Each structure stands twice: as structure tokens, then as C-alpha cells.
N, C-alpha and C positions, 0 to 999 in steps of 0.2 A: 377554709380548707378542712378544718376539723369536722364541720358538719358534713361535707361531701365524703370525707373518709368514713364517717359513721354510717352514712347512707350506703356506701359500698359494702361495708361489713354486714349491715342488715340485709342487703340484697342477697348475699351469698350464704347466709346462715338461716334465712327465714323459711324453715320447713314447717309443715303441720297446719297450714290454714290460718284463718283470721284470728282464732282464739289464741294460738301460739304466737302469732305475729304481735299481738298486743303486749305480751310479756317482753318480747324483744324490743319493741318500741320504747317501753319503759326503761329497759336496760341501757339502750344506746343514746336516748335523747333526754332522759330525766336523771337516771342514777349515775351513769358514768360521767357524763357532762350535762349540766343543767341548761339545755337549750330552751326548754319550756318547763312549766311546773307540772306536777302530776295531775293537778286539777284541770289544767288547760288541755293536756293530752287526753284525759278521759272524756272531757266535754267534746273534743273533736271526734273522738271515737263514737260518742253518742250521736253526734250529727251524722256521721257516716252510716250508722245503723238506721237512721230515719230515712236517708236518701237511697234511691236505687243506685246500683253500681257496686264496684269493688270496694269493700269497707277498708281493707288494709291500705290500698292505694290512696283512697281519699283521706284517710287519717294521716298518712305520711306526707302527702302533698299539703295538707292543712298545716302541719307542723312547719314545713319548709316555708310556706307563705307567711306564717307568723314570724319566723326567724329572719328571712331575707327578701320577702316580697315575691312578686310574680315571676321574675327571672329565675330565682332559686327554686321556686316551686316547679317550674317547667323542667329545669335541669335535673332535679330530683326525680321527677316522674320518668324521664328518659332513662336515667341510670337504673331505676327500679325495674322497668319493663323490658329493656332491650336484651339482657342476657338470656332470660328464660324464653322470650319470644323468638330470639334467633335460634336457640337450640330446638324449639318445637317446630319452627319452619324447616330447619335442616332435617329433623326427624321425619317430617311429612314428605320431603323430597326423597329421602332415602327409602322410606316405606313404599313410596310410589314406584321406585325402581326395582324393589326386590319382593314386593308383596305376593308375587306368584311363585316364588321359590319355596320349595317344600321345606327346606331346612329352617328358613326364617319363620314360616307359619308354625312349625312344630315348637320352636323355641318360645313363641308367644302364646302357645296353647292355653297356659294357665293364667295369662295376664288378663284375659277378658272376664273370667269369673271373679278374679280379684277386684277388678274395677267395679263389678256388680256389688260385691261385698262392701266396698268403700261407699258406694252410693246408698246402699241399704243402711249403713252405719250413720251417714249424714242425715238421711231421712228420719231414722229412729230418734236421733238426738234432737233434731229440730222439732219433731212432733211432740216429744216429751215437754219441751219448753213452751210450745205454742198452743197445742190442743188441750186447753185447760177448762173449756166451758162447752156447753151444748152448741152455742153459736159458732165457735171456731171449728168444732167437729163437723157441723153441718156445712160450713163454707168449704172445708177441705174436701169432704166427700162430693159436694156439688161440683167443685172445680175438677176433681179427678174424673167424674162421669162425663162432664161436658167435653173435657179434653179427649177422652177416649172415643166419644161418639162423633164429635165434629172434626177433630184433627185438622184444624186450621190455625195458621200462625197467629192470626189476630184474635183468637180466643184468649191468648195470654194477657195482652193489655186490657181487654174488655173485662175479663174476670178479675184482674188486679184492681181495676177501677171500681167494679161493683162490690168486691169484698171490702175495700176501704170505705166506700160510702155506707154500706150496711152497718159495719161495726162502729163507724163514727156516729151515724145517726142514732143508733140504739144506746151507745154508752156515754156520749159527751154531755156534760152539764151545759145549761144554756147561758150561764152568767159570764161566759168568756168572750162574748161577742165584741166587747170593746178592745180586748187584747188582739183579737183577730183583725179588727179594722186597722189598728195601729200597725200591725205587721204588714198587711197587704198594701198599706199606703206607702211603705218603704220599698216595695218591689218595683224595680224599673221595668216597665212593660216592654221596652226595646229588647232587654235581655231575654225575656220570655219569647218574644217574637223570633229572635235569632235562634234560640234553642230549638223550638219546634219547627221553625222555618227550614232548618237543615234537614230534618226528618222528612218533611213534606216535599222539599225540592228533590231529594234523592229518590224518594218513592215515585215522584212524577217522572224523573229522568229514566229510572229503571223501567217504567211502564211504556214510555213513548219511544225509547231507543229500540231499534230492531234487534231481536234476540240473537240474530246471527252475527251482529256486530261484535268485534273483539272488546269494545268498550262497555257492552251491556252487562256482562257478568260481574266485573269488579264493582260497578255502580250498584247493581242489585245486592251484591254481597255486603257492601258498605251499609246500605239501607237496612238489610237484615240484622247486622251486628249492632248498628246504632239503635235500632228499635228495641232489640233485646237489652241493650245497655240502659234504656229508659225504664223498662218494666221489671228488671230483675232485682228483687229484694231478697236478702239472705245469703249473698255471696256465692262462692263457687259451688256449694252443694246444691244450689238451685239452678245455677247456670248450666251445668253439664246435662241434667235431665231435660231441661227445656230445649237445649241445642240438639240433643239426640232426637227429640220428638219432631222438631222442625226440619233439621238438615238431613236426617236419615230416614225417618218414617214418612214425613209429609213430602219433602222435595227430592229425596233420594239423591242428594248431592254426593254422598259417600256411603260406603258400606258400614254395616254394624261392626264388623271385625276391625276395620280401619279406625273407626271412631273410638272404640273401646281400648284398642292398643295404644292410641295416642293419649287417651285420658289416663291410663295406668302409668305411662311414661312420665306424664306431667306430675303425677303424685310423687315421683322419685326426685323431683327437682326442687330447689329453693325458689322463692319468688312468688309472684301472684298466680293464683289459679286461673285467672282470666287470660293469661298468656296462652292457654290451650286454644283460644280462638285463632291464633296464628297458624296452628297445625290444621285446624278445620278449613281455614281459608286457603292455605297452600294446597292441601289435598283436593279440595273442591276444584281449584283451577286446573290441577293436573288431570282430574277425571273428565274435564271438558276439553282436553286436548292442548292445554297451554304448556309451554316449555318451562325451563328452570326460571327464566326471568318472570314469566307470568305467575309461577308458583310463589316466588319471593314477593311479588306484588300482592298476591292473595294473603300471604302471612301478614304483610304490613296493613292491608285493609282490615283484616280480622282484628288485630290487636288495637289499632287506632279506633275502629268503629265501636268496639265494645266498651272502651275506656273513655272515649270522648264525652259522653253525656255525664258520667259521674264526675269527671274532672271539671267540666264547665259548672256543674251544679255546686260542687264544694267551694269553688272560687267565687261564685256569685252569692252564695248564701251565708258564708262566714260573717260578712259585715252585719247581718241582722239576726245571727243565731241567738243572741241574748233574748230577743223577743220570741223567736220561734220555739225555743225549748220551754217556754212558759205555757204553751197551748196544749191542754189536755186532749183536744181533738186530734192532734198529731199522733199521740200515743194510742188512742182508740182506733184510728184508721190503720195504723201500723199493725195492730192486732189482727184485723181482718185480712190485710195484705199478706202477712206471714202465714195465716191459715190457708189462704188460697195457694200460696207457694208450696205448702206441704202437699196439697192436693195435686199440684203439677208433678211433684216428685213421685207420688204414688202412681199416677198414671204413666209417667215415663218409666218407672221401674217395671211395671207390668209389660210395657212394650220392649224393654231391654231383656226381659226374661224369655220372650218368644223365640229368639234365635238359639237360646241354650237348649230349649226343649226338655226332654227327659234324661239328659246326660247326667248320670249319677255322679261321676267324678267332678264335673263342672259345678254342679249344685253343692257338692261337698266342700270344694275349695271356696266357694262363695260364702257358705255358712261359717267355715273356719275363719275366714278373713273377718267377717262380722264379729265373731266371738272374740277374736284376738284384739281387735280394735276396741271393743266394748269393755273387756275385762282385764286388759293389760295396758301397759304404757308403751308398747311397741308402736312405732310410728309407721305410716304408710310406705315411706321409701324402703324400709327394710323388708316389708312384706312383698313389695313389687320385686325387689332384688331376689328374694327367695323364690318367687314365681318364675323368674327368668332362669335361675339355676335349675329349678325343678324341670322346666321344659327342655333345658339343654342336656341334662344328664339322663332324663328318661326318654 
């Protein structure tokens, strides 16, 4: 019960993204009560950084798995995602009902450029850490150009794969082959079959079911979110630009204003950034004519689809993490993957700027948001609140 209590406390105080979440994880699960050692927590966090998916969620679930096994891990996962996902689903339903009311639109006027500033801040900081060589700069620029030119959802996994392969091939020493053989001999092929089988099955079902069927859109959405959950490295700062490119620019499931308003709201909430997918799923279902029940289903599909790959991976890989972390090839491939992710964010930021146009006030708010985040310790929730108040009083 002490562990569950600390999970609840963590859930409702975890503002600020993955970096801030790690400090809180240390506080609640190492310093206050020693459920795991600091070394174990940092190793689990390192594993989460290697894997695609939500790093904070994977680290928290890994701690729960070490403390109480699979059942505690699943309960912890549900406690962590349900509050923010429920709020974001409710926000999508509410936005769908009032998004044409002039007063509501005016209140949210400054939220969209604030969201752009937050994305720019995330991109800038990720780029500083990742783009440290000619190879990483080349991969980032290439990914940005390919995304802007092709605008196809499957550009993302293919570019991620190519970036990892290129950086791994160039940088990895050859003497590690024995370690790699030992690691891959421990992998259960059935688990990999299940993992990728879910993706292929959902993609097939989404393709063969008549698109006029009420079952088609939820299945296609689940496949979209599940696929994104497999290829997203870098956490929420990568998730949001990728989703904007696919769901707004490519597939036009929802509007730019609806997307950015939801993202800004999510920044004001504690919990996982990935719960933003529940907002996208719910609003998409509404835009295709579904009622409240369908919108709630869309929220559920979004949050489960995006989190399921990372959850499965962390629970499958923990048993042989000791071997995995010895392989330098993992580190070098991750360098290329992160560089490609920066390219995705650059491309998405360009697309996000298009609706803003030459609006001087919006650009000014975006720049101020970026500067405040970069040079002060003010967190995004307070900036979002200031934007709402500014829209209300002006």
C-alpha cells in the first residue's frame, strides 16, 4: 500500500516532462522510502531511454515490476495514465462541443503560439544534446527534408530505422559480436512475434474493413497510435510534432487549432505527456461523426495504443537488460535515431508555423514562451495559465 500511495503522489505532482519526472521518481521511490536503489532506478531510466515509447512511464512500470511483479506493474501503469487521460478525453469532448463559440476561441487565442514556443524549446534542447557531429547533423537535415517532401506516415519508422543503421554501422566497434550473440540468444522469438504481430494484424484489419463501417476508424486509430508508439524515441517532445504531421497535415483528422489547444492544455497537467493521445483520439472520433461514447472510445484507443508498445518492451527486456546495456552498438544506433527525431521535430515545427502566418502578436508570444522556458525556471503550466488569462482579459 505504501508503494501505491507513492505512485498516486507521483501521478499528481509530476509536472515538467521526463527530466523533472526522474527527480520525483528518486524522491518517492528511493529517498523517501527505499523501494529500489538509486543505481537500479537510474539503470531502468537508461533502459527507457534506449527503448521507444514514454520514458517516464517505462521507468515507473519497471520499478513496480521489480518491487511487486507483473500485477503491481499493471496497476501502477493504470494509476499513472488514467487521471490525465480522462481529463484530456473530457477536454476533447468539451472542445468539440464549444469550438465554434467565439468566446472560447478568443480565450484560447494565445494558447496556440505558446504551444509552438514549447515545441521550439523542446526541439532546441534536444538538438543541443544530439546534434554533436557532422553525421548527426546530416541525419537530422535529411529526415526533415524527407518528411516535408513526402509527408507519409511510414516515413517515420523507415527514417528511424535508417538513422539507427547508419550511425550504428559507422560507429560501432567490431569486437562486440560475441556479446550480441549472447543477448539475442536470450530473446524469446514468440515475444517478438506477438509484439509485431499486433501491429500487422491491426494494419490489416484497418485496411480490409470497409471505411464506412463504425468499426473501421477505431481500429485504424489504434494501429496509428501503436505504430507511433513503436517508433517514437525522445519522449513527448518528439511525440507531439510527429502526431501533428500525421494526424493534422497528412490525414486531416483534426484541425491545427484543435490540436495545439489540446497540447497546450496537456502541458498544464501533471502526468505523462503521452496522455495527449487520448485527446487526439477523442477529437478525431467526434470529427467523424461519433457521439460521446465513440469519443470516449477514441480517448481509450489513443492512450492504450501509444503506451502498449513501450509497456510490452520494458516488461520483456528487463530480464536481459544486464546484457543489453553492455552493447556499444545500442548506444551508437540511438545516436542516429535521436538525430532523425530532431529532424522530425524541425519539419513538424515548420508545418506548425504555417497556420500562424505573419501574425506578429502570435510570433511574439511564441518567442517569449521560448525565452522564458530557456532562461528561467518557470514551468509550462504557469505559462499556459498566463496565456489563458491573457486571452480572457484581452
